[in-house]
BAGURO-381691 format. One record per residue (C-alpha): z, y negated, x; residue in three letters. Coordinates in steps of 0.1 Angstrom, whole numbers, padded with zeros to 4 digits, always signed. Example, Ala and Ser with C-alpha at 12.3 -4.5 7.8 and 13.67 -1.06 7.14 Angstrom:
+0078+0045+0123ALA
+0071+0011+0137SER
// end
This chain:
+1130-0772+1374UNK
+1161-0777+1357UNK
+1146-0765+1322UNK
+1131-0734+1336UNK
+1163-0725+1354UNK
+1183-0727+1322UNK
+1156-0718+1297UNK
+1177-0687+1284UNK
+1207-0709+1280UNK
+1187-0735+1261UNK
+1170-0709+1235UNK
+1204-0694+1227UNK
+1223-0726+1224UNK
+1194-0738+1200UNK
+1196-0706+1181UNK
+1235-0709+1178UNK
+1235-0745+1169UNK
+1205-0743+1142UNK
+1222-0713+1124UNK
+1252-0736+1121UNK
+1231-0765+1109UNK
+1211-0740+1085UNK
+1244-0732+1070UNK
+1256-0769+1069UNK
+1226-0781+1055UNK
+1218-0755+1029UNK
+1237-0776+1004UNK
+1228-0812+1014UNK
+1209-0817+0983UNK
+1241-0816+0964UNK
+1254-0848+0979UNK
+1222-0869+0977UNK
+1218-0895+0954UNK
+1191-0901+0926UNK
+1195-0937+0920UNK
+1205-0968+0941UNK
+1173-0988+0934UNK
+1187-1025+0935UNK
+1210-1040+0960UNK
+1248-1035+0956UNK
+1251-1072+0953UNK
+1225-1077+0927UNK
+1232-1094+0897UNK
+1221-1068+0873UNK
+1246-1045+0890UNK
+1271-1068+0888UNK
+1264-1069+0846UNK
+1264-1033+0847UNK
+1299-1029+0865UNK
+1313-1055+0842UNK
+1302-1036+0810UNK
+1318-1003+0823UNK
+1348-1020+0836UNK
+1357-1041+0807UNK
+1337-1029+0774UNK
+1340-0991+0777UNK
+1304-0989+0791UNK
+1288-1002+0759UNK
+1254-0991+0770UNK
+1246-0954+0763UNK
+1234-0935+0795UNK
+1223-0905+0776UNK
+1199-0904+0745UNK
+1190-0874+0724UNK
+1163-0870+0698UNK
+1166-0847+0671UNK
+1133-0837+0652UNK
+1137-0821+0620UNK
+1111-0797+0603UNK
+1115-0822+0573UNK
+1134-0854+0565UNK
+1165-0860+0587UNK
+1181-0872+0556UNK
+1185-0836+0543UNK
+1219-0819+0541UNK
+1208-0793+0564UNK
+1197-0818+0592UNK
+1229-0839+0586UNK
+1250-0806+0593UNK
+1228-0796+0623UNK
+1233-0830+0638UNK
+1272-0828+0631UNK
+1271-0795+0650UNK
+1253-0814+0682UNK
+1277-0843+0679UNK
+1307-0821+0680UNK
+1294-0801+0711UNK
+1292-0836+0727UNK
+1325-0852+0716UNK
+1343-0818+0732UNK
+1330-0827+0764UNK
+1359-0844+0783UNK
+1332-0865+0802UNK
+1316-0879+0771UNK
+1332-0914+0763UNK
+1316-0919+0729UNK
+1285-0907+0707UNK
+1266-0928+0679UNK
+1240-0914+0658UNK
+1219-0920+0629UNK
+1240-0896+0609UNK
+1271-0915+0618UNK
+1259-0950+0615UNK
+1228-0948+0592UNK
+1213-0977+0614UNK
+1175-0980+0607UNK
+1168-0989+0643UNK
+1175-0952+0651UNK
+1155-0933+0626UNK
+1118-0927+0635UNK
+1091-0944+0614UNK
+1077-0908+0597UNK
+1118-0899+0590UNK
+1116-0870+0606UNK
+1133-0877+0641UNK
+1166-0895+0647UNK
+1184-0902+0678UNK
+1221-0896+0693UNK
+1235-0925+0719UNK
+1259-0908+0742UNK
+1280-0927+0767UNK
+1289-0903+0795UNK
+1322-0916+0817UNK
+1322-0924+0853UNK
+1299-0937+0880UNK
+1264-0929+0886UNK
+1270-0896+0906UNK
+1297-0884+0882UNK
+1278-0893+0853UNK
+1246-0873+0868UNK
+1265-0842+0873UNK
+1280-0843+0838UNK
+1245-0848+0823UNK
+1231-0819+0844UNK
+1260-0796+0828UNK
+1253-0811+0793UNK
+1218-0811+0789UNK
+1213-0774+0788UNK
+1240-0771+0761UNK
+1225-0797+0736UNK
+1189-0792+0744UNK
+1168-0768+0723UNK
+1169-0758+0686UNK
+1202-0763+0668UNK
+1199-0754+0632UNK
+1174-0776+0613UNK
+1167-0797+0648UNK
+1152-0794+0678UNK
+1167-0815+0705UNK
+1154-0833+0736UNK
+1171-0855+0763UNK
+1165-0886+0778UNK
+1183-0917+0794UNK
+1193-0929+0827UNK
+1219-0901+0835UNK
+1197-0874+0824UNK
+1166-0887+0843UNK
+1188-0889+0875UNK
+1198-0852+0869UNK
+1162-0838+0862UNK
+1150-0860+0894UNK
+1176-0842+0916UNK
+1168-0807+0901UNK
+1130-0813+0904UNK
+1129-0825+0941UNK
+1149-0791+0950UNK
+1123-0769+0932UNK
+1093-0792+0946UNK
+1108-0789+0982UNK
+1107-0752+0980UNK
+1073-0748+0967UNK
+1062-0773+0992UNK
+1076-0754+1021UNK
+1062-0723+1007UNK
+1028-0738+1006UNK
+1029-0757+1039UNK
+1039-0729+1062UNK
+1013-0708+1059UNK
+0986-0729+1056UNK
+0998-0747+1087UNK
+0999-0713+1108UNK
+0963-0705+1093UNK
+0950-0739+1110UNK
+0969-0735+1140UNK
+0955-0701+1145UNK
+0922-0713+1145UNK
+0930-0744+1168UNK
+0948-0720+1193UNK
+0932-0687+1186UNK
+0964-0671+1196UNK
+0991-0658+1173UNK
+1020-0668+1197UNK
+1006-0700+1205UNK
+1003-0707+1166UNK
+1036-0696+1156UNK
+1055-0723+1183UNK
+1046-0754+1161UNK
+1056-0735+1130UNK
+1089-0723+1147UNK
+1095-0760+1161UNK
+1086-0774+1125UNK
+1113-0750+1107UNK
+1139-0762+1133UNK
+1131-0800+1126UNK
+1133-0793+1088UNK
+1166-0774+1092UNK
+1182-0800+1116UNK
+1171-0828+1094UNK
+1190-0813+1062UNK
+1221-0810+1084UNK
+1220-0847+1098UNK
+1212-0857+1063UNK
+1243-0841+1049UNK
+1263-0856+1078UNK
+1251-0892+1070UNK
+1262-0888+1031UNK
+1297-0890+1045UNK
+1290-0927+1054UNK
+1266-0938+1031UNK
+1244-0927+1000UNK
+1211-0911+1008UNK
+1184-0910+0983UNK
+1172-0876+0970UNK
+1137-0891+0980UNK
+1148-0896+1015UNK
+1152-0856+1017UNK
+1119-0847+1006UNK
+1099-0876+1027UNK
+1121-0866+1058UNK
+1115-0828+1054UNK
+1077-0831+1051UNK
+1072-0858+1077UNK
+1097-0840+1103UNK
+1076-0808+1097UNK
+1043-0824+1104UNK
+1052-0844+1133UNK
+1069-0816+1147UNK
+1039-0795+1144UNK
+1017-0823+1160UNK
+1039-0829+1187UNK
+1041-0793+1198UNK
+1003-0791+1193UNK
+0999-0818+1219UNK
+1022-0800+1243UNK
+1010-0762+1241UNK
+0974-0773+1241UNK
+0982-0793+1274UNK
+1005-0760+1288UNK
+0974-0736+1280UNK
+0948-0759+1296UNK
+0966-0761+1329UNK
+0972-0722+1330UNK
+0934-0721+1326UNK
+0929-0742+1355UNK
+0949-0720+1376UNK
+0984-0733+1378UNK
+1013-0710+1377UNK
+1038-0712+1347UNK
+1062-0737+1362UNK
+1034-0761+1376UNK
+1014-0758+1340UNK
+1048-0767+1323UNK
+1056-0796+1347UNK
+1023-0809+1341UNK
+1023-0807+1303UNK
+1056-0824+1302UNK
+1046-0852+1327UNK
+1014-0860+1306UNK
+1014-0846+1270UNK
+1050-0850+1270UNK
+1049-0888+1276UNK
+1026-0890+1247UNK
+1049-0873+1224UNK
+1077-0896+1235UNK
+1055-0928+1231UNK
+1042-0913+1197UNK
+1080-0907+1185UNK
+1088-0944+1197UNK
+1059-0959+1175UNK
+1065-0939+1146UNK
+1104-0948+1147UNK
+1096-0983+1154UNK
+1073-0986+1124UNK
+1101-0971+1100UNK
+1127-0993+1112UNK
+1108-1022+1095UNK
+1121-1005+1063UNK
+1157-1015+1073UNK
+1151-1055+1067UNK
+1149-1047+1030UNK
+1184-1045+1015UNK
+1172-1015+0989UNK
+1191-0984+0992UNK
+1164-0961+0986UNK
+1142-0978+1012UNK
+1172-0979+1039UNK
+1179-0944+1032UNK
+1145-0932+1038UNK
+1143-0953+1068UNK
+1175-0937+1081UNK
+1161-0902+1074UNK
+1126-0908+1089UNK
+1141-0921+1121UNK
+1166-0891+1124UNK
+1136-0868+1119UNK
+1114-0882+1143UNK
+1140-0882+1169UNK
+1149-0849+1164UNK
+1113-0835+1164UNK
+1105-0853+1197UNK
+1137-0839+1212UNK
+1128-0803+1201UNK
+1092-0804+1213UNK
+1104-0821+1246UNK
+1137-0798+1252UNK
+1134-0767+1234UNK
+1096-0758+1234UNK
+1095-0762+1272UNK
+1126-0735+1274UNK
+1104-0713+1250UNK
+1073-0718+1271UNK
+1092-0708+1303UNK
+1104-0677+1288UNK
+1071-0665+1275UNK
+1051-0677+1306UNK
+1015-0664+1303UNK
+1026-0644+1271UNK
+1016-0676+1250UNK
+0982-0662+1254UNK
+0988-0631+1236UNK
+0972-0618+1206UNK
+0940-0639+1212UNK
+0923-0629+1179UNK
+0891-0650+1188UNK
+0892-0644+1226UNK
+0860-0623+1229UNK
+0841-0645+1205UNK
+0853-0677+1227UNK
+0844-0659+1260UNK
+0807-0652+1251UNK
+0801-0685+1236UNK
+0818-0710+1258UNK
+0815-0715+1296UNK
+0833-0737+1316UNK
+0805-0763+1330UNK
+0807-0764+1372UNK
+0810-0800+1386UNK
+0777-0797+1399UNK
+0759-0789+1364UNK
+0770-0824+1348UNK
+0784-0832+1318UNK
+0773-0826+1281UNK
+0785-0845+1253UNK
+0801-0828+1222UNK
+0795-0838+1185UNK
+0819-0867+1184UNK
+0804-0879+1217UNK
+0768-0879+1203UNK
+0779-0894+1171UNK
+0794-0924+1189UNK
+0764-0929+1210UNK
+0745-0928+1178UNK
+0766-0954+1161UNK
+0767-0979+1190UNK
+0729-0982+1191UNK
+0732-0994+1154UNK
+0769-1012+1154UNK
+0762-1038+1132UNK
+0744-1014+1104UNK
+0774-0989+1109UNK
+0800-1014+1106UNK
+0785-1033+1078UNK
+0784-1002+1058UNK
+0818-0990+1066UNK
+0835-1023+1060UNK
+0818-1027+1028UNK
+0828-0994+1016UNK
+0864-0999+1028UNK
+0866-1034+1012UNK
+0853-1019+0975UNK
+0877-0990+0982UNK
+0907-1018+0984UNK
+0894-1038+0957UNK
+0915-1023+0927UNK
+0945-1033+0949UNK
+0936-1071+0935UNK
+0950-1061+0901UNK
+0979-1042+0910UNK
+1009-1044+0886UNK
+1042-1038+0900UNK
+1071-1022+0881UNK
+1094-0991+0885UNK
+1088-0956+0870UNK
+1108-0946+0842UNK
+1109-0912+0825UNK
+1072-0907+0830UNK
+1079-0901+0864UNK
+1082-0865+0854UNK
+1056-0845+0834UNK
+1049-0847+0798UNK
+1056-0812+0793UNK
+1092-0816+0808UNK
+1120-0823+0782UNK
+1125-0857+0791UNK
+1090-0862+0792UNK
+1086-0852+0756UNK
+1117-0874+0743UNK
+1105-0902+0761UNK
+1071-0899+0746UNK
+1087-0896+0710UNK
+1109-0929+0717UNK
+1077-0949+0728UNK
+1055-0935+0698UNK
+1081-0926+0670UNK
+1104-0954+0668UNK
+1100-0989+0660UNK
+1128-1002+0683UNK
+1129-0976+0713UNK
+1143-1000+0734UNK
+1177-0997+0718UNK
+1181-0969+0743UNK
+1180-0993+0772UNK
+1185-1028+0762UNK
+1187-1059+0784UNK
+1223-1070+0785UNK
+1234-1106+0789UNK
+1272-1107+0802UNK
+1293-1141+0798UNK
+1326-1133+0820UNK
+1356-1152+0810UNK
+1338-1164+0778UNK
+1359-1166+0746UNK
+1338-1160+0716UNK
+1364-1170+0691UNK
+1370-1203+0706UNK
+1331-1213+0714UNK
+1313-1194+0686UNK
+1289-1223+0684UNK
+1278-1218+0721UNK
+1273-1182+0715UNK
+1251-1188+0686UNK
+1231-1214+0703UNK
+1227-1189+0733UNK
+1219-1159+0710UNK
+1190-1181+0692UNK
+1174-1192+0722UNK
+1173-1156+0735UNK
+1158-1144+0703UNK
+1134-1171+0703UNK
+1117-1157+0735UNK
+1083-1143+0727UNK
+1090-1106+0737UNK
+1125-1105+0724UNK
+1128-1081+0693UNK
+1167-1085+0684UNK
+1198-1098+0699UNK
+1232-1087+0687UNK
+1265-1103+0698UNK
+1296-1112+0683UNK
+1283-1139+0661UNK
+1258-1117+0644UNK
+1223-1103+0647UNK
+1194-1124+0656UNK
+1156-1123+0654UNK
+1125-1148+0662UNK
+1152-1175+0668UNK
+1173-1171+0636UNK
+1206-1155+0626UNK
+1195-1126+0601UNK
+1229-1109+0598UNK
+1263-1125+0603UNK
+1293-1108+0620UNK
+1302-1075+0610UNK
+1326-1046+0617UNK
+1305-1038+0652UNK
+1308-1075+0662UNK
+1341-1069+0678UNK
+1327-1045+0704UNK
+1308-1074+0718UNK
+1341-1092+0729UNK
+1371-1087+0752UNK
+1399-1108+0767UNK
+1376-1109+0798UNK
+1344-1124+0783UNK
+1317-1115+0757UNK
+1284-1096+0760UNK
+1250-1098+0742UNK
+1226-1068+0735UNK
+1188-1074+0738UNK
+1161-1052+0726UNK
+1127-1062+0736UNK
+1087-1055+0729UNK
+1083-1049+0768UNK
+1080-1015+0785UNK
+1117-1013+0804UNK
+1104-1014+0843UNK
+1074-1034+0837UNK
+1062-1068+0849UNK
+1066-1083+0816UNK
+1104-1073+0813UNK
+1107-1087+0850UNK
+1089-1120+0835UNK
+1114-1119+0803UNK
+1145-1113+0826UNK
+1135-1145+0844UNK
+1130-1166+0810UNK
+1166-1153+0799UNK
+1181-1161+0832UNK
+1167-1197+0830UNK
+1182-1207+0797UNK
+1213-1228+0796UNK
+1248-1210+0793UNK
+1280-1217+0782UNK
+1295-1204+0814UNK
+1287-1179+0841UNK
+1259-1156+0828UNK
+1249-1123+0843UNK
+1218-1106+0831UNK
+1215-1066+0835UNK
+1190-1041+0821UNK
+1158-1023+0833UNK
+1139-1057+0838UNK
+1168-1072+0855UNK
+1170-1043+0880UNK
+1130-1048+0888UNK
+1135-1083+0892UNK
+1166-1080+0915UNK
+1143-1056+0937UNK
+1113-1078+0937UNK
+1127-1107+0948UNK
+1141-1093+0983UNK
+1109-1073+0987UNK
+1085-1105+0982UNK
+1110-1127+1001UNK
+1113-1102+1033UNK
+1079-1084+1033UNK
+1064-1110+1058UNK
+1093-1100+1081UNK
+1085-1064+1081UNK
+1048-1073+1086UNK
+1054-1091+1113UNK
+1079-1068+1129UNK
+1055-1039+1126UNK
+1023-1061+1138UNK
+1042-1073+1168UNK
+1057-1039+1180UNK
+1024-1022+1178UNK
+1006-1051+1196UNK
+1032-1051+1224UNK
+1028-1012+1227UNK
+0989-1014+1229UNK
+0990-1045+1254UNK
+1014-1026+1273UNK
+0991-0995+1277UNK
+0955-1013+1279UNK
+0963-1050+1290UNK
+0932-1057+1269UNK
+0940-1083+1240UNK
+0906-1079+1220UNK
+0914-1040+1218UNK
+0949-1048+1207UNK
+0937-1072+1180UNK
+0910-1047+1169UNK
+0934-1019+1165UNK
+0956-1039+1143UNK
+0928-1051+1120UNK
+0912-1018+1117UNK
+0944-1002+1105UNK
+0951-1031+1081UNK
+0915-1024+1069UNK
+0921-0986+1066UNK
+0954-0988+1048UNK
+0939-1016+1024UNK
+0915-0989+1014UNK
+0943-0965+1010UNK
+0961-0988+0986UNK
+0931-0996+0963UNK
+0925-0957+0959UNK
+0961-0953+0949UNK
+0958-0981+0923UNK
+0926-0964+0910UNK
+0940-0930+0907UNK
+0977-0934+0896UNK
+0980-0969+0879UNK
+0947-0970+0865UNK
+0948-0930+0856UNK
+0917-0913+0871UNK
+0914-0879+0886UNK
+0948-0870+0867UNK
+0938-0836+0860UNK
+0924-0830+0894UNK
+0957-0839+0908UNK
+0978-0817+0886UNK
+0984-0837+0858UNK
+1005-0870+0855UNK
+1009-0900+0833UNK
+0998-0934+0842UNK
+1017-0960+0834UNK
+0996-0990+0840UNK
+1022-1000+0870UNK
+1028-0992+0907UNK
+1061-0987+0919UNK
+1072-1016+0938UNK
+1085-1000+0967UNK
+1056-0976+0974UNK
+1030-0998+0993UNK
+1057-1010+1018UNK
+1069-0973+1023UNK
+1033-0960+1025UNK
+1025-0988+1050UNK
+1054-0982+1073UNK
+1048-0946+1074UNK
+1010-0947+1079UNK
+1008-0975+1101UNK
+1028-0959+1130UNK
+1008-0927+1123UNK
+0972-0944+1127UNK
+0982-0965+1156UNK
+0992-0935+1174UNK
+0956-0919+1172UNK
+0941-0954+1180UNK
+0966-0956+1212UNK
+0953-0919+1223UNK
+0917-0929+1218UNK
+0921-0965+1237UNK
+0942-0948+1265UNK
+0908-0924+1270UNK
+0885-0949+1264UNK
+0897-0975+1290UNK
+0902-0945+1316UNK
+0867-0935+1312UNK
+0853-0973+1317UNK
+0877-0976+1347UNK
+0857-0945+1361UNK
+0822-0956+1351UNK
+0821-0994+1340UNK
+0795-0987+1308UNK
+0809-0995+1275UNK
+0789-0969+1255UNK
+0794-0942+1280UNK
+0832-0950+1279UNK
+0835-0947+1242UNK
+0813-0916+1242UNK
+0833-0897+1267UNK
+0867-0911+1255UNK
+0860-0902+1219UNK
+0846-0867+1226UNK
+0875-0859+1247UNK
+0902-0872+1225UNK
+0889-0870+1188UNK
+0893-0833+1185UNK
+0929-0830+1191UNK
+0939-0859+1169UNK
+0917-0847+1141UNK
+0934-0814+1144UNK
+0966-0831+1139UNK
+0955-0853+1113UNK
+0944-0822+1095UNK
+0975-0805+1099UNK
+0994-0835+1086UNK
+0971-0838+1056UNK
+0979-0803+1047UNK
+1017-0809+1047UNK
+1013-0841+1028UNK
+0992-0821+1004UNK
+1020-0797+0997UNK
+1042-0828+0991UNK
+1015-0842+0966UNK
+1019-0807+0945UNK
+1055-0821+0935UNK
+1058-0830+0896UNK
+1076-0861+0906UNK
+1049-0888+0904UNK
+1064-0911+0932UNK
+1064-0881+0957UNK
+1029-0870+0944UNK
+1017-0907+0953UNK
+1032-0906+0987UNK
+1017-0873+0995UNK
+0983-0884+0984UNK
+0985-0918+1001UNK
+1000-0906+1034UNK
+0973-0877+1037UNK
+0946-0897+1025UNK
+0954-0927+1051UNK
+0957-0902+1081UNK
+0927-0883+1073UNK
+0904-0916+1066UNK
+0920-0928+1100UNK
+0911-0901+1120UNK
+0876-0896+1108UNK
+0860-0928+1095UNK
+0878-0953+1114UNK
+0882-0939+1148UNK
+0852-0916+1147UNK
+0827-0945+1133UNK
+0842-0977+1129UNK
+0860-0981+1162UNK
+0829-0971+1183UNK
+0807-0997+1163UNK
+0832-1025+1166UNK
+0835-1019+1205UNK
+0800-1022+1206UNK
+0799-1052+1189UNK
+0826-1069+1210UNK
+0807-1059+1241UNK
+0821-1072+1276UNK
+0852-1090+1257UNK
+0869-1054+1252UNK
+0875-1052+1291UNK
+0891-1089+1292UNK
+0926-1081+1306UNK
+0957-1100+1302UNK
+0973-1107+1328UNK
+0940-1107+1347UNK
+0942-1078+1373UNK
+0913-1063+1394UNK
+0903-1029+1381UNK
+0919-0999+1397UNK
+0896-0970+1411UNK
+0901-0937+1392UNK
+0910-0908+1414UNK
+0891-0875+1413UNK
+0920-0861+1398UNK
+0923-0878+1361UNK
+0955-0899+1361UNK
+0984-0895+1335UNK
+0971-0920+1310UNK
+0938-0896+1311UNK
+0959-0865+1310UNK
+0977-0878+1273UNK
+0938-0873+1256UNK
+0934-0838+1262UNK
+0901-0819+1249UNK
+0900-0800+1217UNK
+0926-0769+1218UNK
+0904-0738+1227UNK
+0875-0755+1240UNK
+0873-0759+1280UNK
+0880-0790+1296UNK
+0852-0811+1308UNK
+0847-0812+1344UNK
+0860-0844+1363UNK
+0834-0870+1371UNK
+0822-0874+1407UNK
+0822-0909+1424UNK
+0784-0911+1410UNK
+0789-0901+1373UNK
+0765-0883+1356UNK
+0753-0901+1323UNK
+0747-0878+1296UNK
+0734-0908+1275UNK
+0708-0919+1299UNK
+0672-0901+1290UNK
+0658-0883+1318UNK
+0629-0899+1336UNK
+0597-0880+1342UNK
+0589-0872+1379UNK
// end
């Protein structure tokens, strides 16, 4: 066997390669992007680039809130503000600074007169501005004389997200590693065997970091892609190793030598791992149909980590197992307990069902009742999704206790016009305001007359409620340039809310005196909503057809394939409803570590969770269906086939789901709301799928379908199953640590049939 002959070379090469990968990937977080939500060709980004190029970046990307112990109009507060402004102006990355103290604008002063704003523009594109903000914030945030200063704004938010992602990743790894090791010890009851999945998981995360840094040479990669890929890679690597090590140990227990056990494990469980990796990668690839940089970078990172996890499990792990041989059983801490409580049944003793098998028998005797109750519960769980409101997260993505959380709360509560820090921008390229002031005046009045518009400022003056309230002043010249004119629109909407998206659509629908570009937070949301809604059907179609084809290729039974799709959709709908109930509506915030409910759901989350969770859930479904079909070929009795199939496969994928949920729970400890939602959503989806759906609803639905389950396409005669289980039978192994059930004879014993009196 090639792997056995070159096992030490593979192990040494892996150690050498991943030592270099660890060094190369250790700085990967420095090259990741915290932005890039909208497509590069979006109208909102065109407006932003126009302002940056021709108007000296007229919109601030850093906002400071200074809170005084008394009035901000006192000389002491003004002197403190001057010191803060001097620090900012001395930095070469700062283009301009405007504050209440320099302009005396009432909109920059809070209602109670104790707080005021600094509006700051940092030079450069998003990445340069983010790095500069990360350097500036520690210098200006804190107590400066009579002012306590907090920071907010686009550049500050990006810098804080990048920093928080790195802190959360370190904390998540410290939590996930020991918890996973403890669970694996319970599964394998051997310290050496339990450490192997952890080792492969660590290698997967290390390799992913290096490959993500390599990808950044060619395209921007989101910071969210790193966190999601690391968690997904560790979880999948552990799951894949769980399948292989379980099968290897089972073959050793059957009396095979190390070489034979490894060969059988690769031919059976290795096939399952390869099939699993293909399933998850195919589901993740559906994210590539959306032209959104964040989703595409997550898709790339996810596909990379899935392929890497499978490669490590199929190449490196077998080499390590070949080196260990029977040493994989060393330090069997529960060996005495297991030998005294478990006895391998002999073929003449018959076969006894475990807990999963007995549960399925109970369910299949009452299929309509169980299916009705579970379906009703899942529909109730899904019902909150009917009032979902899509938006994008703002500074409330971070905890209220953070500096950016405090300043964001102050902007919303203390200032009458907090949207001045993130206005909607209307750009008129090539428009000369001096020659066509009447047309500009007409457009400004039309925008100011819209219901959610608070104020419009442009070269012809200031407008409110459809009327001009102030004529052009000294500052009006900043709204014109040789290349065009722009308007600043402050609104009564939350920046990234559905209301802001509706207002953007209303502004874009107005007649304009020439080409018009609308930017700002609401425009970014609108530019993301359109491609998502337009291409959602394509992503759903591709995922569904790919999964349907995989199930049909394995079982050739259309009813089982359609049933798998429907149950997956029902399970994920319940997950989406639960996420809306918790995170949009604000329930159980204290239990989940505290978060701020914004009343909206990030528009990218449902698609992201669907594409990840659907592939994982279908994996478990395929393992179960493969075993059920094999048992039905051996003994054509639906109840017996489901009972045996569930009993022999449920334990393994339930342990896999539990370990995956632990890793997702570590991800959910993040202080970033988006990662917290992803961790909770994926963990809930996988655990619910592996227990309620596969353990209860699948037996009930199979019982209701009856003989229709076994219709084949194309129609073929049933093959007899040999005494030794086939490859598809080997894929679904018993619970690790529990002895394998004896193979069925030509006249199989039916453990469900009641014994008859003599």
